[in-house]
C-alpha positions in Angstrom: 109.2 72.9 68.6 112.0 70.6 67.3 113.7 68.6 69.9 117.2 69.9 69.0 116.0 73.5 69.4 114.6 72.6 72.8 117.9 71.1 73.7 119.8 74.1 72.7 117.6 76.4 74.7 118.0 74.2 77.7 121.8 74.2 77.3 121.8 78.0 77.1 119.4 78.4 80.0 121.5 76.1 82.3 125.0 77.2 81.2 124.8 80.8 82.3 122.7 83.1 84.5 122.3 85.7 81.8 119.2 84.2 80.0 117.3 83.4 83.2 118.0 86.8 84.7 117.1 88.7 81.6 113.9 86.6 81.1 112.7 87.1 84.6 113.5 90.8 84.6 111.8 91.3 81.2 108.7 89.5 82.6 108.5 92.0 85.5 109.0 94.9 83.1 106.1 93.6 80.9 104.0 93.2 84.1 104.7 96.8 85.0 103.7 98.1 81.6 100.5 96.0 81.6 99.5 97.3 85.0 99.9 100.9 84.2 103.5 102.1 84.4 104.0 104.4 81.4 107.1 106.0 80.1 107.6 109.5 81.3 109.1 111.8 78.7 108.9 114.9 80.8 112.6 115.1 81.4 113.2 115.5 77.7 111.4 118.8 77.8 113.0 120.3 80.9 116.1 118.3 81.7 118.8 120.7 82.8 121.6 118.4 81.5 120.0 118.2 78.0 120.3 120.6 75.1 116.7 121.7 74.4 115.1 118.6 72.9 113.7 120.2 69.7 117.2 121.6 69.0 119.0 118.4 69.8 116.9 116.2 67.7 116.8 118.5 64.7 120.5 119.3 64.6 122.3 116.9 67.0 125.9 117.2 65.7 126.1 121.0 65.9 124.1 121.0 69.1 126.7 118.6 70.7 129.6 120.7 69.3 128.2 123.8 71.1 127.4 121.9 74.4 129.3 123.3 77.4 127.2 122.7 80.5 127.7 118.9 80.6 129.8 116.2 79.0 128.2 115.1 75.7 127.6 111.4 76.4 124.0 111.4 77.5 122.9 114.0 74.9 124.5 111.8 72.3 122.9 108.6 73.5 119.4 110.1 73.5 119.6 112.6 70.7 121.4 110.9 67.8 119.1 107.8 67.7 116.0 110.0 68.0 117.2 112.1 65.1 117.8 108.9 63.0 114.7 106.9 64.1 111.6 106.9 62.0 109.6 106.2 65.2 108.3 108.7 67.7 110.6 110.2 70.2 108.7 108.5 73.0 109.0 105.0 71.4 112.7 105.6 70.5 113.8 106.8 73.9 111.8 104.1 75.7 113.6 101.5 73.6 116.9 103.1 74.4 116.2 103.0 78.2 115.0 99.4 77.9 118.3 98.5 76.3 120.2 100.3 79.0 118.2 98.5 81.7 118.8 95.1 80.1 122.5 95.9 79.8 122.6 96.6 83.6 121.0 93.2 84.2 123.5 91.4 81.9 126.5 93.2 83.4 125.3 92.5 86.9 125.0 88.8 86.1 128.3 88.6 84.4 130.1 90.4 87.2 128.5 88.0 89.8 129.5 85.0 87.8 133.0 86.2 87.2 133.4 86.8 90.9 132.7 83.1 91.5 128.9 82.7 92.1 127.0 79.8 90.6 124.2 80.3 88.1 121.3 80.4 90.6 123.1 82.6 93.0 124.2 85.0 90.2 120.7 85.1 88.8 119.1 85.9 92.2 121.7 88.5 93.1 121.4 90.3 89.8 117.6 90.4 90.1 117.8 91.8 93.6 120.2 94.5 92.3 118.1 95.4 89.2 114.5 95.0 90.4 115.1 97.5 93.1 112.3 100.1 92.4 114.7 103.0 92.5 116.8 101.3 89.8 113.8 99.9 87.9 112.0 103.3 87.6 115.0 104.4 85.5 113.7 102.2 82.7 110.7 104.4 82.5 112.4 107.8 82.3 115.3 109.2 80.3 117.5 110.2 83.2 121.1 108.9 83.1 121.2 106.9 86.3 120.7 103.6 84.4 123.4 104.5 81.9 125.8 105.4 84.6 125.0 102.2 86.5 125.8 100.1 83.4 129.1 102.0 82.9 130.2 101.4 86.5 129.4 97.7 86.2 131.3 97.6 82.9 134.4 99.3 84.4 134.6 96.7 87.2 133.9 93.8 84.7 136.7 95.2 82.5 139.1 95.2 85.4 138.1 91.6 86.3 139.1 90.5 82.8 142.7 91.9 83.3 144.6 88.7 83.4 148.4 89.3 83.2 148.9 87.4 79.9 148.8 88.1 76.2 145.2 89.4 76.4 146.1 92.1 79.0 146.6 94.9 76.5 143.3 94.3 74.8 141.4 94.2 78.1 143.3 97.3 79.3 142.2 99.2 76.1 138.6 98.2 76.8 138.9 99.5 80.3 140.3 102.8 79.0 137.4 103.1 76.6 134.7 102.4 79.2 136.3 104.8 81.7 136.4 107.5 78.9 132.7 106.9 78.2 131.9 107.2 81.9 133.7 110.5 82.3 132.1 111.8 79.1 128.7 110.9 80.3 128.4 112.3 83.8 130.4 115.3 85.2 130.4 113.8 88.7 133.1 111.4 87.5 136.0 113.8 87.0 138.7 113.1 84.4 141.2 112.6 87.2 139.6 109.2 87.7 141.1 107.9 84.5 144.8 108.1 85.5 143.9 107.2 89.1 142.6 103.9 87.8 144.7 103.2 84.8 148.1 104.0 86.2 148.1 101.5 89.1 146.6 98.8 87.0 149.1 99.6 84.2 152.0 99.3 86.6 150.5 96.0 87.9 150.4 94.4 84.5 153.3 96.3 82.9 155.1 93.1 81.8 152.0 92.0 79.8 151.7 95.2 77.8 152.2 95.5 74.1 153.5 98.8 72.9 150.4 99.2 70.6 148.0 98.5 73.5 149.7 101.0 75.8 149.6 103.7 73.1 145.9 103.1 72.4 144.9 103.0 76.0 146.6 106.3 76.6 145.4 108.0 73.5 141.7 107.2 73.9 141.1 109.4 76.9 143.7 111.9 75.9 142.1 112.5 72.6 138.4 112.2 73.6 138.4 113.9 77.0 141.3 116.2 76.4 140.0 117.1 72.9 136.6 118.0 74.3 138.2 120.2 77.0 140.4 121.9 74.4 137.2 122.5 72.3 135.5 124.1 75.3 138.5 126.3 75.9 138.6 127.4 72.3 134.9 128.1 72.0 134.0 129.3 75.5 137.2 130.0 77.4 136.6 127.1 79.8 138.8 124.0 79.6 136.4 121.7 81.5 133.6 119.2 81.0 130.9 121.2 82.8 130.7 125.0 82.8 128.0 125.3 85.5 130.2 123.9 88.3 130.4 127.4 89.9 126.6 127.7 90.1 126.4 124.1 91.3 128.8 125.0 94.1 126.7 128.1 94.9 123.6 125.9 95.3 125.6 123.5 97.5 126.8 126.2 100.0 124.8 129.5 100.0 121.4 128.1 100.9 122.8 126.8 104.2 124.1 130.2 105.3 121.9 132.3 107.6 120.2 135.0 105.7 121.5 137.8 107.9 125.1 136.6 107.4 124.5 136.4 103.6 123.1 139.9 103.6 126.1 141.2 105.6 128.5 139.7 103.1 126.5 141.3 100.3 126.6 144.7 102.0 130.4 144.3 102.4 130.8 143.5 98.7 132.0 139.9 99.4 129.3 138.3 97.3 127.4 139.6 94.2 123.8 140.1 93.3 123.8 136.6 91.9 124.2 135.1 95.4 121.1 137.0 96.5 119.0 136.0 93.6 119.9 132.3 94.0 121.2 129.5 91.7 119.7 128.0 88.5 117.0 130.6 87.8 115.8 132.0 84.5 118.4 134.3 82.8 115.9 137.2 83.0 116.2 137.1 86.8 119.9 138.0 86.5 119.8 140.2 83.5 119.5 143.5 85.3 122.5 142.9 87.6 125.1 141.8 85.0 126.7 143.3 82.0 124.6 143.3 78.8 125.3 140.1 76.9 124.6 139.1 73.3 125.5 135.5 72.3 128.4 135.4 69.9 126.9 132.4 67.9 123.5 132.1 66.4 122.9 128.4 67.0 119.8 127.9 69.0 121.5 125.8 71.6 123.5 128.9 72.6 121.2 131.7 71.5 117.9 130.9 73.3 117.7 131.5 77.0 114.5 129.5 77.4 113.3 126.1 76.2 110.4 126.1 73.7 109.5 122.5 74.9 108.8 123.8 78.4 107.9 127.5 79.0 109.3 127.8 82.5 112.6 125.9 82.0 115.8 127.7 81.2 118.3 126.6 78.7 121.4 126.6 80.8 123.5 126.1 77.7 122.6 129.7 76.7 125.9 131.4 76.1 125.2 134.3 78.4 125.0 132.0 81.4 128.8 131.5 81.3 129.8 134.6 83.2 127.0 134.0 85.7 128.3 130.5 86.4 131.8 132.0 87.0 130.5 134.7 89.3 128.4 132.2 91.2 131.5 130.1 91.8 133.4 133.1 93.1 130.5 133.9 95.5 130.4 130.3 96.7 134.2 130.2 97.5 133.8 133.5 99.3 131.1 132.0 101.6 133.2 128.8 102.1 136.2 130.9 103.2 134.3 133.2 105.6 131.7 130.6 106.9 133.3 127.1 106.7 130.7 125.9 109.3 127.9 126.5 106.7 129.8 124.4 104.2 130.3 121.7 106.7 126.7 121.7 107.7 125.7 121.3 104.1 128.0 118.4 103.6 126.6 116.5 106.6 123.1 117.2 105.4 124.1 115.9 102.0 125.6 112.7 103.4 122.4 112.0 105.2 120.4 112.7 102.0 122.5 110.0 100.3 120.5 107.3 102.0 117.1 108.8 101.3 114.9 106.7 99.1 112.4 107.8 96.5 108.7 107.7 97.4 107.4 107.7 93.7 107.5 103.9 93.3 105.2 103.5 96.3 102.7 105.9 94.8 102.6 104.2 91.4 99.3 103.2 89.9 100.8 99.7 89.1 100.2 97.1 91.8 103.3 95.3 90.7 105.5 98.4 91.4 103.7 99.0 94.7 104.3 95.4 95.8 108.0 95.6 94.8 108.3 98.8 96.7 106.7 97.2 99.8 109.1 94.3 99.6 112.2 96.4 99.1 111.0 98.8 101.9 111.1 95.9 104.3 114.4 94.7 103.0 115.9 98.2 103.2 114.6 98.7 106.7 113.0 102.0 105.6 112.6 104.5 108.3 110.3 107.5 108.0 112.2 110.7 108.8 112.6 114.3 107.6 115.1 116.3 105.7 115.1 119.5 107.7 116.5 122.8 106.5 115.4 124.7 109.5 117.8 127.6 110.2 118.9 127.8 106.6 118.8 131.1 104.9 117.2 129.7 101.7 115.5 126.3 102.2 116.0 124.5 98.9 112.7 122.7 99.0 110.8 126.0 99.7 109.9 124.6 103.1 111.7 123.9 106.3 110.9 120.2 106.6 110.5 117.6 103.9 109.3 114.1 105.0 111.2 111.2 103.4 112.1 107.6 103.9 115.7 106.5 104.7 116.9 103.0 103.8 118.8 102.1 106.9 120.3 98.9 105.4 122.0 101.0 102.8 124.4 102.4 105.4 125.9 99.0 106.4 125.8 97.9 102.7 128.0 100.8 101.6 130.1 100.5 104.8 130.7 96.8 104.0 131.7 97.6 100.5 134.3 100.2 101.6 135.6 97.7 104.3 135.8 95.0 101.7 138.0 97.3 99.6 140.2 98.2 102.5 140.6 94.6 103.5 141.4 93.6 100.0 144.1 96.3 99.7 145.6 95.2 103.1 145.6 91.6 102.1 147.3 92.5 98.8 150.0 94.5 100.5 150.8 91.7 102.9 151.0 89.2 100.0 152.8 91.8 97.8 150.5 90.6 95.1 147.0 91.6 93.8 144.8 89.5 91.6 142.3 91.0 89.0 139.6 90.0 91.5 141.3 92.0 94.3 141.5 95.0 92.0 137.9 94.7 91.1 136.6 94.7 94.6 139.0 97.5 95.5 137.8 99.5 92.5 134.1 98.9 93.3 134.7 100.2 96.8 136.6 103.2 95.5 134.0 104.1 93.0 131.2 103.9 95.6 133.2 106.0 98.1 134.1 108.5 95.3 130.5 108.9 94.3 129.2 109.4 97.9 132.0 111.8 99.0 132.3 113.9 95.8 128.5 114.0 95.5 128.3 115.3 99.0 131.1 117.8 98.7 129.9 119.8 95.7 126.2 119.2 95.6 123.1 119.6 97.7 119.9 117.5 97.4 120.9 115.1 94.6 122.8 112.6 96.6 120.2 109.8 96.5 120.2 110.0 92.7 124.0 109.6 92.7 123.7 106.6 95.0 121.0 105.0 92.8 123.5 104.6 90.0 126.0 102.8 92.3 123.3 100.6 93.9 123.5 97.7 91.4 127.3 97.5 91.6 127.2 97.8 95.4 124.6 95.1 95.7 126.4 92.6 93.5 129.8 93.1 95.1 128.6 93.1 98.7 126.3 90.1 97.9 129.3 88.2 96.6 131.4 89.1 99.7 128.5 87.9 102.0 128.1 84.6 100.1 131.8 84.0 100.4 131.8 84.7 104.1 128.9 82.4 104.7 130.5 79.7 102.5 133.8 80.1 104.4 132.0 79.9 107.8 130.2 76.7 106.7 133.4 75.1 105.4 135.2 75.8 108.7 132.3 74.5 110.6 132.3 71.3 108.6 136.0 71.0 109.0 135.9 71.4 112.7 133.1 68.8 113.0 135.1 66.3 110.9 138.2 67.0 113.0 136.2 66.6 116.2 134.8 63.3 115.0 138.2 62.1 114.0 139.7 62.9 117.4 136.8 61.2 119.1 137.2 58.1 117.1 141.0 58.1 117.8 140.4 58.4 121.5 137.7 55.6 121.4 140.0 53.3 119.6 
């Protein structure tokens, strides 16, 4: 290898943490593949959030146009490249997920560096954040946790680049675009997040705005998110990003209610037959208790109640599900009003579920994955416990007790992140000034809190998946805060020692 090329590689390697982190992460990924971790395409066949895979990949654009159960981002990310690619779906999607995983690594490194860590510390912290088995397994399945993790990191990195100077408008437009992509990818992140984030930051940097930058930053979410909602209103009569929220709310509330009380509400006409059948079943289960329905459009994404790729999985984008989703929401609200204690019990159960950790990595055939899981189990202070649904009318796991591990260290990590955000806000108010770094830490805290709280309020049983998408961001920001606290403590200790020695020398003389 020529000497000048070696020199260039050495300069790149030592100038930034990106190349070392990506190289080490890629080596671990390769070791996992070699030791038996394969890519699992099962989600493509049954994934509730996806348009039926054979429909999506044969006609992606019309499929996306007729999508109503979810925002279109993840279907677009997986479906369009698979439609274009000459390679098999397995190879194409695995490559997409590998790109998403590497993007998480790069963004984690850059965020750590921009927050002030040196190359080695940023490399180590990014690897801790991205080699976590719950994060790492996302590279081997086409779920959207990795994509969301990358977007959350990108949002915070975009805020960190908001210097109040001539480049503010450009950075603000980038932030607006990333926020729009996040909202259009996962329904958990409600459109209200966009103004809640952009308005305060816009006021903070208002003197640095150009008129063109402000217009573009406002138009991007208005046209994309607003346009999609208008499209859904025109086609389906629902101006939202996810039509199944009502049934999702039913799943979050009704299973907790005692069966006798549910039957009493049903006898009184307070809830419908759909509440008694349960959420997210095959359309045929509800067909006899609802008005006859015929899809108004012939496109397969709307006209077929079941998936051909998986014989037992419904196509929840089937047009006739729409009135069922609405009725399920009405039933859920009726239960919440009459039995708020059931809703509260479900929320407390969901908050506990947030800190449950997956057991799949520990059962992997790969020795590399098992070793990683053992190491992280110790670091997380895993505790074997149970998720009990005893006393519920409809246990969601089909049994009363589900054994699981809880990562005890996750509770103080997320607590520390929220406290860091609060402390930053208080400090900024006292100074009457906020820096881009202050906003970044505050936003990371707010996004983590939003994910945990909203995920617990309107969902049941998926909270640990929601948390997994935030874990890389939480790890990086809390790691930076801890490094700063330790560094500050050491500095004060050295200063006190030097001051003590100086006073001793003064007395001695």
